[in-house]
C-alpha positions as a printed NumPy array, in Angstrom:
array([[ -0.628,  26.029, -18.953],
       [ -2.6  ,  22.935, -19.755],
       [ -3.824,  21.941, -16.323],
       [ -6.391,  23.759, -14.214],
       [ -4.183,  24.126, -11.123],
       [ -0.794,  24.403, -12.858],
       [  1.628,  26.52 , -10.86 ],
       [ -0.464,  26.478,  -7.67 ],
       [  0.001,  24.482,  -4.437],
       [ -2.767,  22.151,  -5.671],
       [ -0.641,  21.077,  -8.652],
       [  0.556,  17.804,  -7.116],
       [  1.35 ,  14.917,  -9.477],
       [ -0.59 ,  11.734,  -8.691],
       [  1.377,   9.124,  -6.736],
       [  1.243,   5.34 ,  -6.88 ],
       [ -0.601,   3.992,  -3.834],
       [  1.788,   1.038,  -3.586],
       [  5.311,   2.387,  -4.017],
       [  4.657,   6.093,  -3.25 ],
       [  6.484,   7.346,  -6.337],
       [  4.874,   9.63 ,  -8.929],
       [  2.866,   7.606, -11.43 ],
       [  5.257,   8.592, -14.232],
       [  8.119,   6.919, -12.295],
       [  6.156,   3.957, -10.882],
       [  7.857,   0.571, -11.244],
       [  4.974,  -1.606,  -9.954],
       [  3.856,  -4.408, -12.242],
       [  0.167,  -4.847, -13.095],
       [  0.127,  -8.072, -11.034],
       [  1.485,  -6.243,  -7.964],
       [ -1.108,  -3.488,  -8.406],
       [ -3.916,  -6.068,  -8.712],
       [ -2.732,  -7.907,  -5.576],
       [ -2.479,  -4.676,  -3.604],
       [ -5.963,  -3.597,  -4.734],
       [ -7.411,  -6.998,  -3.759],
       [ -5.765,  -6.733,  -0.317],
       [ -7.146,  -3.208,   0.195],
       [-10.625,  -4.382,  -0.767],
       [-10.39 ,  -7.428,   1.525],
       [ -9.204,  -5.27 ,   4.43 ],
       [-12.015,  -2.758,   3.832],
       [-14.59 ,  -5.558,   4.197],
       [-13.12 ,  -6.768,   7.512],
       [-14.967,  -6.085,  10.724],
       [-13.28 ,  -5.902,  14.114],
       [-14.114,  -8.868,  16.375],
       [-15.864,  -6.58 ,  18.897],
       [-18.606,  -5.867,  16.344],
       [-19.394,  -9.533,  15.644],
       [-21.313, -12.152,  17.59 ],
       [-20.494, -15.846,  17.306],
       [-23.161, -18.456,  18.028],
       [-21.887, -21.774,  19.378],
       [-23.816, -25.023,  19.232],
       [-23.111, -28.747,  19.463],
       [-24.493, -31.007,  16.753],
       [-24.807, -34.77 ,  16.936],
       [-23.536, -36.719,  13.972],
       [-24.113, -40.3  ,  12.939],
       [-22.332, -42.847,  15.075],
       [-22.845, -40.773,  18.218],
       [-20.098, -38.289,  17.387],
       [-20.447, -34.618,  18.222],
       [-19.21 , -31.451,  16.54 ],
       [-18.986, -27.94 ,  17.951],
       [-20.294, -25.483,  15.348],
       [-19.533, -21.751,  15.316],
       [-21.928, -19.628,  13.267],
       [-22.337, -15.893,  12.781],
       [-18.816, -15.12 ,  11.582],
       [-18.849, -14.352,   7.864],
       [-15.987, -15.333,   5.596],
       [-16.042, -11.859,   4.028],
       [-15.528, -10.082,   7.357],
       [-13.02 , -12.554,   8.886],
       [-10.107, -14.79 ,   8.139],
       [-11.97 , -17.954,   9.111],
       [ -8.938, -20.158,   8.465],
       [ -6.928, -18.224,  11.069],
       [ -9.792, -18.421,  13.591],
       [-10.073, -22.174,  12.928],
       [ -6.345, -22.67 ,  13.516],
       [ -6.547, -20.887,  16.871],
       [ -9.602, -22.913,  17.902],
       [ -7.994, -26.214,  16.87 ],
       [ -4.875, -25.399,  18.88 ],
       [ -6.935, -24.488,  21.94 ],
       [ -9.166, -27.587,  21.706],
       [ -6.52 , -30.04 ,  20.558],
       [ -8.762, -31.485,  17.872],
       [ -9.482, -31.241,  14.158],
       [-11.974, -29.102,  12.388],
       [-12.998, -27.48 ,   9.13 ],
       [-14.215, -24.208,   7.648],
       [-17.244, -24.088,   5.383],
       [-17.052, -20.569,   3.913],
       [-20.16 , -20.928,   1.749],
       [-22.254, -21.575,   4.86 ],
       [-20.071, -19.326,   7.086],
       [-19.446, -22.174,   9.525],
       [-16.506, -23.371,  11.578],
       [-16.731, -26.961,  12.799],
       [-14.56 , -28.443,  15.554],
       [-14.619, -32.184,  16.166],
       [-16.038, -33.08 ,  19.574],
       [-17.914, -31.179,  22.263],
       [-15.608, -28.226,  23.058],
       [-18.224, -25.568,  23.809],
       [-16.496, -24.075,  26.848],
       [-13.042, -23.982,  25.265],
       [-14.377, -22.454,  22.025],
       [-16.36 , -19.846,  23.984],
       [-13.3  , -18.907,  26.04 ],
       [-10.98 , -18.743,  23.016],
       [-13.375, -16.617,  20.949],
       [-13.813, -14.256,  23.902],
       [-10.009, -13.929,  24.181],
       [ -9.833, -13.029,  20.477],
       [-12.477, -10.37 ,  21.113],
       [-15.686, -11.815,  19.679],
       [-18.999, -11.575,  21.485],
       [-20.241, -15.109,  22.143],
       [-23.829, -16.299,  22.276],
       [-24.531, -19.967,  23.075],
       [-27.236, -21.761,  21.093],
       [-28.93 , -24.826,  22.469]])
């Protein structure tokens, strides 16, 4: 016997985390394994909305325009693009995500709609004036 636990109930061959087959019979490509590992890492970094607080403010821009800004939601812990899409649909206006600054911007003054939509998603909301 070459293994420490050979012949015991602990002698279980390692399985592939992706396909579930023993590693000797695994058919996953290295690219598939890398994608699955990246997804697992991304999902491990995610936080549920209940544990996050969004801060909403309205900023004036040149020309008298206004933008509703959502801060406090990190790109690492959220899918900011999905949150932006839901906010745009609720407000009926355009917007953008700035992941380096962890900001979501919605064109116009939509404070109440953004607050209501984020609360429906499950985020805690804190207004900033």
